[in-house]
C-alpha positions as CSV (number, residue, x, y, z in Angstrom):
1,X,0.0,0.0,0.0
2,X,1.3,3.5,-0.8
3,X,2.6,5.6,2.0
4,X,-0.3,7.5,3.6
5,X,-0.6,10.9,5.2
6,X,-0.9,11.1,9.0
7,X,-3.9,12.4,10.9
8,X,-5.0,12.4,14.5
9,X,-8.4,12.4,16.1
10,X,-9.1,12.9,19.8
11,X,-11.7,11.4,22.1
12,X,-13.5,13.8,24.4
13,X,-12.3,12.1,27.6
14,X,-10.0,9.4,28.8
15,X,-13.1,7.3,29.7
16,X,-13.9,7.2,26.0
17,X,-10.4,6.1,25.3
18,X,-10.6,3.3,27.9
19,X,-13.9,2.1,26.5
20,X,-12.5,2.0,23.0
21,X,-9.2,0.4,23.8
22,X,-11.0,-2.5,25.6
23,X,-13.0,-3.1,22.4
24,X,-10.3,-2.2,19.9
25,X,-6.8,-2.9,21.1
26,X,-5.2,-1.4,18.0
27,X,-6.2,2.1,19.1
28,X,-3.2,3.7,21.0
29,X,-2.2,7.2,22.0
30,X,0.4,8.9,20.0
31,X,3.4,10.7,21.5
32,X,1.4,13.8,22.2
33,X,-1.6,12.2,23.8
34,X,-3.6,12.1,20.5
35,X,-5.0,9.0,18.8
36,X,-3.0,8.5,15.6
37,X,-4.0,6.4,12.6
38,X,-2.6,5.6,9.2
39,X,-5.0,7.0,6.6
40,X,-5.4,5.9,3.1
41,X,-7.5,6.9,0.1
42,X,-10.2,4.4,-0.8
43,X,-9.8,4.3,-4.6
44,X,-12.6,1.9,-5.1
45,X,-15.0,4.7,-4.3
46,X,-15.1,7.9,-6.4
47,X,-15.1,10.2,-3.3
48,X,-12.7,11.9,-1.0
49,X,-13.4,9.5,1.8
50,X,-10.4,8.4,3.9
51,X,-10.5,5.4,6.2
52,X,-8.4,3.8,8.8
53,X,-6.2,1.0,7.6
54,X,-5.2,-1.5,10.3
55,X,-2.6,-4.0,9.3
56,X,-4.7,-7.2,9.3
57,X,-4.8,-8.4,5.8
58,X,-7.9,-8.2,3.7
59,X,-10.2,-7.7,6.6
60,X,-9.4,-4.0,6.6
61,X,-9.4,-3.5,2.9
62,X,-12.4,-5.6,2.2
63,X,-14.9,-2.9,2.6
64,X,-12.5,0.1,2.9
65,X,-13.2,0.8,6.6
66,X,-12.2,0.0,10.1
67,X,-14.1,1.2,13.1
68,X,-14.3,2.7,16.6
69,X,-17.0,2.7,19.2
70,X,-20.0,5.0,18.6
71,X,-22.9,3.7,20.7
72,X,-24.1,0.5,22.4
73,X,-26.4,-1.9,20.6
74,X,-27.8,-4.6,22.9
75,X,-29.3,-6.5,20.0
76,X,-26.0,-8.0,19.2
77,X,-23.7,-9.6,21.8
78,X,-20.7,-11.9,22.2
79,X,-20.6,-15.4,23.6
80,X,-20.1,-14.1,27.2
81,X,-23.4,-12.1,27.0
82,X,-21.7,-8.7,26.9
83,X,-23.4,-6.3,24.6
84,X,-21.6,-5.6,21.4
85,X,-21.4,-2.1,19.9
86,X,-23.0,-0.3,17.0
87,X,-19.9,1.1,15.3
88,X,-18.9,3.6,12.7
89,X,-15.8,4.3,10.8
90,X,-13.4,7.0,11.9
91,X,-13.2,8.2,8.4
92,X,-13.7,11.8,7.4
93,X,-17.2,10.8,6.1
94,X,-18.3,8.8,9.1
95,X,-17.2,11.6,11.6
96,X,-20.0,13.6,9.9
97,X,-22.4,10.6,9.7
98,X,-23.2,9.0,13.1
99,X,-25.8,6.7,11.4
100,X,-23.2,4.7,9.4
101,X,-23.5,1.0,10.2
102,X,-20.3,-1.2,9.8
103,X,-18.7,-4.2,11.3
104,X,-18.6,-4.5,15.1
105,X,-14.8,-4.5,15.2
106,X,-12.1,-6.3,13.3
107,X,-13.1,-9.7,14.8
108,X,-16.8,-9.4,14.1
109,X,-18.0,-13.0,13.5
110,X,-20.5,-11.8,10.9
111,X,-17.6,-10.8,8.6
112,X,-17.0,-13.8,6.3
113,X,-13.3,-13.2,6.6
114,X,-13.7,-14.1,10.3
115,X,-15.8,-17.2,9.7
116,X,-14.6,-20.5,11.0
117,X,-12.3,-22.5,8.7
118,X,-15.0,-25.2,8.1
119,X,-17.7,-22.6,7.4
120,X,-15.6,-21.0,4.7
121,X,-14.7,-24.3,3.1
122,X,-18.4,-25.3,3.0
123,X,-19.0,-22.1,0.9
124,X,-15.9,-22.8,-1.3
125,X,-16.8,-26.5,-2.0
126,X,-20.5,-25.8,-2.8
127,X,-19.6,-23.1,-5.2
128,X,-17.0,-25.3,-6.8
129,X,-19.6,-28.1,-7.2
130,X,-21.8,-25.7,-9.1
131,X,-18.8,-24.7,-11.2
132,X,-18.1,-28.3,-12.0
133,X,-21.6,-29.4,-13.0
134,X,-22.5,-26.6,-15.4
135,X,-19.4,-27.0,-17.7
136,X,-20.3,-30.7,-18.0
137,X,-23.2,-29.5,-20.1
138,X,-20.9,-27.8,-22.6
139,X,-19.4,-31.1,-23.8
140,X,-21.9,-33.8,-22.7
141,X,-24.0,-33.5,-25.8
142,X,-21.1,-34.0,-28.2
143,X,-21.3,-37.8,-28.7
144,X,-25.1,-37.6,-29.2
145,X,-24.8,-35.0,-32.0
146,X,-25.3,-37.5,-34.9
147,X,-28.4,-38.8,-33.3
148,X,-29.7,-35.3,-32.6
149,X,-29.0,-34.4,-36.2
150,X,-31.0,-37.3,-37.5
151,X,-33.9,-36.7,-35.2
152,X,-34.1,-33.0,-35.8
153,X,-33.3,-33.2,-39.5
154,X,-30.1,-31.1,-39.2
155,X,-28.1,-31.5,-42.4
156,X,-25.5,-28.8,-42.0
157,X,-22.4,-29.7,-40.0
158,X,-22.3,-26.1,-38.8
159,X,-25.8,-26.3,-37.4
160,X,-25.0,-29.6,-35.9
161,X,-21.9,-28.1,-34.1
162,X,-24.1,-25.1,-33.1
163,X,-26.4,-27.5,-31.1
164,X,-23.4,-28.0,-28.8
165,X,-21.6,-24.6,-28.9
166,X,-24.6,-22.4,-28.3
167,X,-24.3,-23.3,-24.7
168,X,-20.9,-21.7,-24.6
169,X,-22.1,-18.5,-26.3
170,X,-24.6,-18.1,-23.4
171,X,-21.9,-19.0,-21.0
172,X,-19.9,-15.9,-22.3
173,X,-22.8,-13.5,-22.1
174,X,-24.2,-14.5,-18.6
175,X,-21.3,-13.2,-16.4
176,X,-21.7,-9.7,-17.7
177,X,-25.2,-9.6,-16.1
178,X,-24.9,-12.0,-13.2
179,X,-21.6,-10.7,-11.8
180,X,-22.8,-7.2,-11.3
181,X,-26.2,-8.3,-10.0
182,X,-24.4,-10.2,-7.2
183,X,-22.7,-7.0,-6.2
184,X,-26.2,-5.5,-5.7
185,X,-28.3,-8.3,-4.3
186,X,-25.6,-10.6,-2.8
187,X,-23.9,-13.7,-4.1
188,X,-26.2,-16.5,-2.8
189,X,-29.5,-15.2,-4.0
190,X,-28.1,-14.6,-7.5
191,X,-26.2,-17.9,-7.6
192,X,-29.1,-20.1,-6.5
193,X,-31.7,-18.2,-8.7
194,X,-29.4,-18.6,-11.7
195,X,-28.8,-22.3,-11.0
196,X,-32.6,-22.9,-10.8
197,X,-32.8,-21.2,-14.2
198,X,-30.1,-23.6,-15.5
199,X,-31.8,-26.6,-13.9
200,X,-35.2,-25.9,-15.4
201,X,-33.9,-25.3,-19.0
202,X,-31.3,-28.1,-18.9
203,X,-34.2,-30.5,-18.0
204,X,-36.3,-29.0,-20.7
205,X,-33.6,-29.9,-23.3
206,X,-34.5,-33.5,-22.6
207,X,-38.1,-32.7,-23.7
208,X,-37.1,-30.8,-26.9
209,X,-39.0,-31.9,-30.0
210,X,-37.5,-29.6,-32.6
211,X,-34.1,-28.1,-33.5
212,X,-35.4,-24.6,-32.5
213,X,-36.5,-25.8,-29.1
214,X,-33.2,-27.4,-28.4
215,X,-31.2,-24.3,-29.4
216,X,-33.4,-22.1,-27.3
217,X,-33.3,-24.4,-24.2
218,X,-29.5,-24.8,-24.6
219,X,-28.9,-21.1,-24.7
220,X,-31.1,-20.4,-21.7
221,X,-29.5,-23.1,-19.7
222,X,-26.1,-21.7,-20.5
223,X,-27.2,-18.3,-19.2
224,X,-28.1,-19.8,-15.8
225,X,-25.1,-22.2,-15.8
226,X,-22.7,-19.3,-16.2
227,X,-23.4,-18.0,-12.7
228,X,-20.7,-20.0,-10.8
229,X,-18.1,-18.8,-13.3
230,X,-19.2,-15.2,-12.7
231,X,-19.6,-15.4,-8.9
232,X,-17.1,-17.9,-7.7
233,X,-14.2,-15.5,-7.7
234,X,-16.3,-13.0,-5.7
235,X,-17.1,-15.7,-3.1
236,X,-13.4,-16.6,-2.6
237,X,-12.6,-12.9,-2.3
238,X,-15.3,-12.5,0.3
239,X,-14.2,-15.5,2.5
240,X,-10.5,-15.8,2.3
241,X,-7.6,-13.4,3.0
242,X,-4.9,-13.3,0.4
243,X,-2.4,-15.5,2.2
244,X,-5.1,-18.2,2.7
245,X,-6.7,-18.0,-0.7
246,X,-4.4,-20.3,-2.8
247,X,-5.9,-23.6,-1.9
248,X,-9.5,-22.3,-2.3
249,X,-8.7,-20.8,-5.7
250,X,-7.0,-24.0,-6.7
251,X,-10.1,-26.2,-6.0
252,X,-12.5,-23.7,-7.5
253,X,-10.3,-23.3,-10.7
254,X,-10.1,-27.0,-11.2
255,X,-13.9,-27.3,-11.7
256,X,-14.3,-25.6,-15.1
257,X,-11.5,-27.8,-16.5
258,X,-12.5,-31.1,-14.9
259,X,-16.1,-30.8,-15.9
260,X,-15.6,-30.7,-19.7
261,X,-13.0,-33.5,-19.4
262,X,-15.2,-35.8,-17.3
263,X,-18.4,-35.1,-19.3
264,X,-17.6,-37.1,-22.4
265,X,-16.5,-40.2,-20.4
266,X,-20.1,-40.8,-19.2
267,X,-21.4,-39.7,-22.6
268,X,-19.4,-42.3,-24.6
269,X,-19.7,-45.0,-22.1
270,X,-23.4,-44.5,-21.7
271,X,-24.2,-47.1,-24.3
272,X,-23.3,-49.8,-21.8
273,X,-25.6,-48.5,-19.1
274,X,-28.4,-51.0,-18.2
275,X,-29.8,-49.6,-15.0
276,X,-29.8,-46.4,-12.9
277,X,-27.2,-47.9,-10.6
278,X,-25.0,-48.6,-13.6
279,X,-25.3,-45.0,-14.7
280,X,-23.7,-43.6,-11.6
281,X,-20.9,-46.3,-11.8
282,X,-20.3,-45.7,-15.5
283,X,-19.4,-42.0,-15.4
284,X,-20.8,-40.3,-12.3
285,X,-22.5,-37.7,-14.6
286,X,-25.0,-39.7,-16.5
287,X,-25.0,-39.8,-20.2
288,X,-27.6,-42.0,-21.7
289,X,-30.1,-44.5,-20.3
290,X,-32.4,-45.4,-23.1
291,X,-32.1,-42.3,-25.3
292,X,-30.1,-39.1,-25.6
293,X,-32.6,-37.3,-23.5
294,X,-31.1,-38.9,-20.3
295,X,-27.9,-36.9,-21.1
296,X,-29.7,-33.8,-19.8
297,X,-32.0,-35.4,-17.2
298,X,-29.2,-37.2,-15.4
299,X,-27.1,-34.0,-15.1
300,X,-30.2,-32.2,-13.8
301,X,-30.5,-34.9,-11.1
302,X,-26.9,-34.2,-9.9
303,X,-27.4,-30.5,-10.1
304,X,-30.6,-30.7,-8.0
305,X,-28.7,-32.4,-5.3
306,X,-26.1,-29.7,-5.2
307,X,-28.9,-27.1,-5.2
308,X,-30.5,-28.7,-2.2
309,X,-27.2,-28.7,-0.3
310,X,-26.5,-25.1,-1.2
311,X,-30.0,-24.1,0.0
312,X,-29.3,-25.7,3.4
313,X,-25.7,-24.7,4.0
314,X,-24.6,-21.9,1.7
315,X,-24.7,-18.5,3.5
316,X,-24.3,-15.0,2.1
317,X,-20.6,-14.0,1.8
318,X,-20.9,-10.5,0.3
319,X,-20.1,-7.9,2.9
320,X,-22.3,-5.0,1.6
321,X,-25.3,-7.4,1.6
322,X,-24.6,-8.7,5.1
323,X,-24.3,-5.2,6.4
324,X,-27.4,-4.1,4.6
325,X,-29.3,-6.8,6.5
326,X,-27.8,-5.7,9.7
327,X,-28.8,-2.0,9.0
328,X,-32.3,-3.1,8.2
329,X,-32.6,-5.0,11.5
330,X,-31.2,-2.0,13.5
331,X,-33.7,0.3,11.8
332,X,-36.5,-1.9,12.8
333,X,-35.3,-2.3,16.4
334,X,-34.3,1.3,17.0
335,X,-36.8,3.2,14.9
336,X,-34.0,5.2,13.4
337,X,-34.6,5.2,9.7
338,X,-31.4,7.1,9.0
339,X,-29.2,4.1,9.8
340,X,-27.4,2.9,6.6
341,X,-24.3,1.3,5.3
342,X,-21.7,3.1,3.2
343,X,-23.2,1.4,0.1
344,X,-26.8,2.5,0.9
345,X,-26.2,6.1,-0.1
346,X,-29.4,8.2,-0.3
347,X,-27.6,10.2,-3.1
348,X,-28.1,7.3,-5.5
349,X,-31.4,5.7,-6.7
350,X,-31.7,2.0,-7.2
351,X,-31.9,2.5,-10.9
352,X,-28.6,4.4,-10.9
353,X,-26.9,1.7,-8.8
354,X,-28.2,-1.1,-11.1
355,X,-27.1,0.7,-14.2
356,X,-23.7,1.4,-12.8
357,X,-23.2,-2.2,-11.8
358,X,-24.4,-3.7,-15.1
359,X,-22.1,-1.4,-17.1
360,X,-19.0,-2.0,-14.9
361,X,-17.8,-5.4,-16.4
362,X,-17.8,-3.8,-19.9
363,X,-15.9,-0.8,-18.6
364,X,-13.4,-3.0,-16.8
365,X,-12.8,-5.2,-19.8
366,X,-12.3,-2.2,-22.1
367,X,-10.2,-0.1,-19.7
368,X,-8.3,-2.3,-17.3
369,X,-4.9,-3.5,-18.7
370,X,-4.5,-6.1,-16.0
371,X,-7.8,-7.7,-16.8
372,X,-7.1,-7.5,-20.6
373,X,-3.7,-9.2,-20.2
374,X,-4.9,-12.0,-17.9
375,X,-8.1,-12.5,-20.0
376,X,-6.0,-13.1,-23.2
377,X,-3.6,-15.4,-21.3
378,X,-6.4,-17.5,-19.8
379,X,-8.4,-17.5,-23.0
380,X,-5.7,-19.1,-25.0
381,X,-5.2,-21.8,-22.4
382,X,-8.9,-22.5,-22.2
383,X,-9.2,-22.5,-26.0
384,X,-6.4,-25.1,-26.5
385,X,-8.0,-27.3,-23.8
386,X,-11.3,-27.4,-25.8
387,X,-9.2,-28.0,-28.9
388,X,-7.6,-31.1,-27.3
389,X,-11.1,-32.3,-26.2
390,X,-12.2,-31.9,-29.9
391,X,-9.2,-33.8,-31.2
392,X,-9.6,-36.8,-28.8
393,X,-12.2,-38.7,-30.8
394,X,-10.2,-38.2,-34.0
395,X,-6.9,-39.5,-32.4
396,X,-8.3,-42.5,-30.4
397,X,-10.9,-43.7,-32.9
398,X,-9.1,-42.9,-36.2
399,X,-5.4,-43.2,-35.4
400,X,-5.6,-45.9,-32.7
401,X,-8.8,-47.5,-34.0
402,X,-10.3,-47.9,-30.6
403,X,-14.0,-48.4,-30.2
404,X,-16.2,-45.6,-28.7
405,X,-16.3,-47.0,-25.2
406,X,-12.6,-47.6,-25.0
407,X,-11.7,-44.3,-26.6
408,X,-13.8,-42.5,-23.9
409,X,-11.5,-43.9,-21.1
410,X,-8.6,-41.8,-22.5
411,X,-10.3,-38.7,-21.1
412,X,-9.3,-40.0,-17.7
413,X,-5.8,-38.8,-18.4
414,X,-7.0,-35.2,-18.5
415,X,-8.7,-35.6,-15.1
416,X,-5.5,-37.1,-13.7
417,X,-3.4,-34.2,-14.9
418,X,-5.8,-31.6,-13.5
419,X,-5.9,-33.3,-10.0
420,X,-2.1,-33.6,-9.9
421,X,-1.8,-29.9,-10.8
422,X,-4.2,-29.1,-8.1
423,X,-2.2,-31.0,-5.5
424,X,1.0,-29.1,-6.6
425,X,-0.5,-25.6,-7.0
426,X,-2.8,-25.4,-4.1
427,X,-0.3,-25.6,-1.2
428,X,2.6,-24.0,-3.1
429,X,0.7,-20.9,-4.1
430,X,0.1,-19.9,-0.5
431,X,3.6,-20.9,0.6
432,X,5.3,-18.8,-2.1
433,X,2.9,-15.9,-1.3
434,X,3.8,-15.9,2.4
435,X,7.5,-16.4,1.8
436,X,7.6,-13.4,-0.5
437,X,5.7,-11.3,2.0
438,X,8.2,-12.3,4.7
439,X,11.3,-11.9,2.5
440,X,10.3,-8.4,1.3
441,X,8.8,-7.4,4.6
442,X,5.8,-5.8,3.0
443,X,2.1,-6.5,2.6
444,X,1.1,-9.1,0.1
445,X,0.7,-8.1,-3.5
446,X,-1.1,-9.9,-6.4
447,X,2.3,-10.2,-8.1
448,X,3.3,-12.8,-5.5
449,X,1.1,-15.3,-7.4
450,X,3.2,-14.9,-10.6
451,X,6.3,-17.1,-9.9
452,X,4.4,-20.4,-10.1
453,X,3.0,-19.3,-13.5
454,X,6.4,-19.8,-15.2
455,X,6.8,-23.6,-14.6
456,X,3.1,-24.0,-15.4
457,X,3.6,-22.1,-18.7
458,X,6.5,-24.4,-19.6
459,X,4.7,-27.6,-18.9
460,X,1.8,-26.8,-21.3
461,X,3.9,-26.8,-24.5
462,X,6.0,-29.7,-23.4
463,X,2.9,-31.8,-22.8
464,X,1.3,-30.6,-26.0
465,X,4.4,-31.6,-28.1
466,X,4.5,-35.1,-26.6
467,X,0.8,-35.5,-27.2
468,X,0.9,-34.3,-30.8
469,X,4.0,-36.1,-32.1
470,X,3.3,-39.4,-30.3
471,X,-0.1,-39.5,-31.9
472,X,1.4,-38.4,-35.3
473,X,3.7,-41.5,-35.2
474,X,1.0,-43.7,-33.6
475,X,3.3,-44.8,-30.7
476,X,2.0,-46.8,-27.8
477,X,-1.3,-45.4,-26.6
478,X,0.2,-44.5,-23.1
479,X,2.5,-41.9,-24.6
480,X,-0.2,-39.5,-25.8
481,X,-1.9,-39.9,-22.5
482,X,1.3,-39.0,-20.7
483,X,1.6,-35.9,-22.8
484,X,-2.0,-35.1,-22.0
485,X,-1.3,-35.4,-18.3
486,X,1.7,-33.1,-18.4
487,X,-0.3,-30.6,-20.5
488,X,-3.1,-30.6,-18.0
489,X,-0.8,-30.2,-15.0
490,X,0.8,-27.0,-16.6
491,X,-2.6,-25.8,-17.7
492,X,-4.3,-25.9,-14.2
493,X,-1.2,-24.4,-12.5
494,X,-0.9,-21.4,-14.7
495,X,-4.7,-20.9,-14.8
496,X,-5.0,-21.0,-11.0
497,X,-2.2,-18.5,-10.5
498,X,-3.9,-16.1,-13.0
499,X,-7.2,-16.5,-11.3
500,X,-5.7,-15.9,-7.9
501,X,-4.0,-12.7,-9.2
502,X,-7.3,-11.4,-10.5
503,X,-9.2,-12.1,-7.2
504,X,-6.4,-10.5,-5.2
505,X,-6.3,-7.4,-7.4
506,X,-10.0,-6.8,-7.6
507,X,-11.3,-7.9,-4.2
508,X,-14.6,-5.9,-4.0
509,X,-15.2,-6.1,-7.7
510,X,-13.9,-9.7,-8.1
511,X,-17.2,-10.9,-9.6
512,X,-17.2,-8.2,-12.2
513,X,-13.6,-8.7,-13.0
514,X,-13.8,-12.5,-13.3
515,X,-17.0,-12.2,-15.3
516,X,-15.3,-9.9,-17.8
517,X,-12.4,-12.3,-18.2
518,X,-14.8,-15.3,-18.4
519,X,-16.4,-13.7,-21.5
520,X,-13.0,-13.7,-23.4
521,X,-12.1,-17.2,-22.1
522,X,-15.4,-18.8,-23.0
523,X,-15.4,-17.3,-26.5
524,X,-12.0,-18.9,-27.0
525,X,-13.4,-22.2,-25.8
526,X,-16.2,-21.8,-28.4
527,X,-14.1,-20.9,-31.3
528,X,-10.9,-23.0,-31.0
529,X,-12.6,-26.4,-31.8
530,X,-14.1,-24.9,-34.9
531,X,-10.7,-24.6,-36.7
532,X,-9.3,-27.8,-35.3
533,X,-10.3,-30.0,-38.2
534,X,-8.8,-27.6,-40.8
535,X,-5.6,-27.1,-38.7
536,X,-4.9,-30.9,-38.5
537,X,-5.9,-31.4,-42.1
538,X,-3.4,-28.9,-43.2
539,X,-0.5,-29.4,-40.8
540,X,-1.1,-32.9,-39.4
541,X,-1.2,-33.8,-35.7
542,X,2.5,-33.3,-35.2
543,X,3.0,-29.8,-36.7
544,X,-0.5,-28.6,-35.9
545,X,0.0,-29.2,-32.2
546,X,3.6,-27.9,-32.4
547,X,2.3,-24.5,-33.8
548,X,-0.1,-24.2,-30.8
549,X,2.7,-25.3,-28.4
550,X,5.1,-22.6,-29.7
551,X,2.5,-19.9,-29.2
552,X,1.8,-21.3,-25.7
553,X,5.5,-21.3,-24.9
554,X,5.8,-17.6,-25.9
555,X,2.8,-16.7,-23.7
556,X,4.0,-18.9,-20.9
557,X,7.3,-17.1,-20.6
558,X,6.4,-13.5,-21.7
559,X,3.2,-13.1,-19.7
560,X,4.6,-14.0,-16.2
561,X,7.7,-12.0,-16.8
562,X,5.8,-8.8,-17.9
563,X,3.2,-9.3,-15.1
564,X,6.0,-9.6,-12.5
565,X,7.7,-6.5,-13.7
566,X,4.8,-4.3,-14.7
567,X,1.9,-5.7,-12.8
568,X,1.9,-3.2,-10.0
569,X,2.2,-0.4,-12.5
570,X,-0.8,-1.8,-14.4
571,X,-2.9,-1.9,-11.2
572,X,-1.9,1.6,-10.3
573,X,-3.7,2.8,-13.4
574,X,-6.9,1.2,-12.2
575,X,-9.7,2.8,-10.1
576,X,-11.1,-0.7,-9.3
577,X,-8.0,-2.5,-7.9
578,X,-7.7,-3.1,-4.2
579,X,-4.2,-1.7,-4.1
């Protein structure tokens, strides 16, 4: 954090000081008997508000305020039965506003950053489950496309491909709306509402009778299914401090890669399914029972289970929403209608707030260099992953002449690579972050996520080259699978580091930032498989994959180096970054 000007504020009596120091031990008298604080400018708000910054990680910067005692509030208390306090920030704005409602101190248990470890992991795992299930829908229909084409009289190969890819188009559009809405209404209500939308229309796909119905239902289910992609980064930012966030980001980031890889296994193996029990054994995410319609219905069954768990156990994590509920309760109990949070400004109507939030992701994508750089980096990785998925049937069924059921088992290598990468990246990302903080004796910075991106960026082209050339020469089937494992290890490591960088840099606006980046990434996932056949037809498996590997090598070396050197400068040009 930049060096801040000094300012001092005095209490009216020593009794006020003693009361405050008992509740807030970080308050201390300065050398001249005044109460001194480090002040900083809250750049996330376009105002002149200054707020106290206590050195306690993200808990201070999460909402831009720290607090001192204002008045007693007996409606909230601690475990010992002592009344807690209604507090206000000692910022220039709150000195003039005694009705500002904030956290009841730095250890307020209502603050998601102060939740128990298990409670935060429940939120992380449930959001990751949502993020896993919806991407399965992007690839699960692929093996059934010929049957769908026959039943719906689709003769054009482009239209046939569109039955699958239209889901990804909606996946790209949804985050632009859902991310900002979560920053108005809260994460949980938007996530669960959008997932219900996905559940309804994904189920409806199984009842489609025409091509037009299928396209409409697939698009609408994609809109709802994009919610976890848009909101997951925001939930992690809400719950985890930067030095704790690595493992959570690693698990969450695994889901959008593992889902598309796992989906086709159940799809292609579904022809051997004879009963409902066999369905769950066959792939875990059901493909086909008697017809292609069970592809959709089975995934809806799994999604309904996650929805039920989320309804029971997933609690709101967004600080402005939690404080808004607290302010509403206090208004009802005290009769003071003037009580409000810093986000409930009477100067702005709901329409103005809604318009500002919906426009923000477009502005961020168009004006934030850090988001643009990371969006391009992650989009290329996501695109080549979908290209590999598209090339698998050609390699295993054409080159290695495996039957459909056997060929589907090769997708397991992708899942193995992703899981190994998760085990490497999750613990190491936090260790490197904490080590750099200690070594440099400074607060953590998003750039401390960058070092691990370099080995990840090198593993991607290495694995890609092994995969391409071993398939080109039709070596033993295990060799392309080894290449795929190495490719996926590097892919998930570099992707997770980039995701963690974005969440660290845009804490309050993490949902908008990740939503903007998700648009670019998903469009790459949609477009890359479209040119795969022509690429391999022109260059072959060896040189076609080599071309993609060389581009990946350049990005894998240049992007981390530039981000390490110029990342802080890029963030300094942003009005949305946390610091």
